LOFI-94688 format. One line per 5 residues: number of its first residue (from 0); their letters; for each residue x, y, z of C-alpha. Coordinates in Angstrom, 1 decimal. Example, Ala and Ser with C-alpha at 12.3 -4.5 7.8 and 13.67 -1.06 7.14 Angstrom:
2
0> as> 12.3 -4.5 7.8 ~ 13.7 -1.1 7.1
END
This chain:
99
0> xxxxx> -78.7 223.0 184.9 ~ -76.4 221.4 187.3 ~ -77.3 221.3 190.9 ~ -75.3 223.8 193.1 ~ -73.9 221.0 195.3
5> xxxxx> -72.4 218.8 192.5 ~ -69.3 220.9 191.8 ~ -68.2 221.3 195.5 ~ -68.7 217.6 196.1 ~ -66.8 216.7 193.0
10> xxxxx> -63.9 219.0 194.0 ~ -63.8 217.5 197.5 ~ -63.7 214.0 196.1 ~ -60.8 214.9 193.8 ~ -58.9 216.5 196.7
15> xxxxx> -59.5 213.3 198.8 ~ -58.1 211.1 196.0 ~ -55.1 213.3 195.6 ~ -54.4 213.2 199.3 ~ -55.0 209.5 199.8
20> xxxxx> -53.1 208.2 196.7 ~ -49.6 208.6 198.3 ~ -50.7 206.8 201.4 ~ -51.8 203.8 199.4 ~ -48.5 203.8 197.5
25> xxxxx> -46.4 204.0 200.6 ~ -48.4 201.6 202.6 ~ -45.6 199.0 203.1 ~ -44.7 195.7 201.6 ~ -46.4 192.3 201.7
30> xxxxx> -46.0 188.9 200.0 ~ -48.7 187.8 197.7 ~ -48.8 184.2 196.5 ~ -50.6 182.3 193.9 ~ -50.3 179.9 191.0
35> xxxxx> -50.5 180.5 187.2 ~ -49.2 179.2 183.9 ~ -45.9 180.8 183.2 ~ -45.7 181.5 179.4 ~ -41.9 181.9 179.7
40> xxxxx> -41.1 178.6 181.4 ~ -44.1 177.0 179.7 ~ -45.3 175.3 182.9 ~ -47.6 175.9 185.9 ~ -45.7 177.7 188.7
45> xxxxx> -46.4 178.8 192.3 ~ -45.0 182.3 192.9 ~ -44.6 184.7 195.8 ~ -44.5 188.3 194.7 ~ -43.3 191.2 196.8
50> xxxxx> -46.1 193.8 196.7 ~ -45.6 197.5 197.5 ~ -48.7 199.4 198.7 ~ -51.6 199.0 201.0 ~ -55.2 197.9 201.2
55> xxxxx> -54.7 195.3 198.5 ~ -54.1 198.1 196.0 ~ -50.4 197.6 195.8 ~ -48.4 196.5 192.8 ~ -45.9 193.6 192.5
60> xxxxx> -42.3 194.9 192.5 ~ -40.3 191.8 192.8 ~ -40.4 188.0 192.7 ~ -39.7 186.5 196.2 ~ -39.8 182.9 195.1
65> xxxxx> -40.9 180.7 192.1 ~ -41.4 177.0 191.8 ~ -39.9 176.9 188.3 ~ -36.4 176.8 189.9 ~ -34.7 174.1 191.8
70> xxxxx> -34.2 176.5 194.7 ~ -37.4 178.6 194.6 ~ -35.8 181.5 196.5 ~ -33.1 181.9 193.8 ~ -35.1 183.3 191.0
75> xxxxx> -32.7 183.2 188.1 ~ -34.7 184.8 185.3 ~ -35.5 188.3 184.0 ~ -38.8 188.3 186.0 ~ -40.8 189.2 183.0
80> xxxxx> -43.9 188.0 184.9 ~ -43.9 191.3 186.7 ~ -44.6 193.1 183.5 ~ -47.2 190.5 182.5 ~ -48.8 190.9 185.9
85> xxxxx> -48.9 194.7 185.6 ~ -50.6 194.5 182.2 ~ -53.3 191.9 183.2 ~ -53.7 192.5 186.9 ~ -55.5 189.2 187.1
90> xxxxx> -53.0 187.6 189.6 ~ -53.2 190.5 192.0 ~ -57.0 190.0 192.4 ~ -56.7 186.3 192.8 ~ -53.6 186.0 194.9
95> xxxx> -53.4 185.6 198.7 ~ -51.6 188.0 201.0 ~ -49.4 185.9 203.4 ~ -47.5 188.7 205.2
END
């Protein structure tokens, strides 16, 4: 038999997650930078991603700059690395927040 306290505690945790999730999502923007092998350009690149969210739990929403281009601030590609990043999430944990 379940202890009497388990259900109320589980319900309080669920409510806390539901209340805090929007705060994490709307936490602001930052720039996260790092380097990786770009499978689309077939070379190592240094990239700055615009990240939306807070507490390191945000998600990349745009590419701020990329060393694969002559002018890194003029990213002239379809930014498929954003989808790659979302599916692997490896860059987000290894990147560095710079602002």
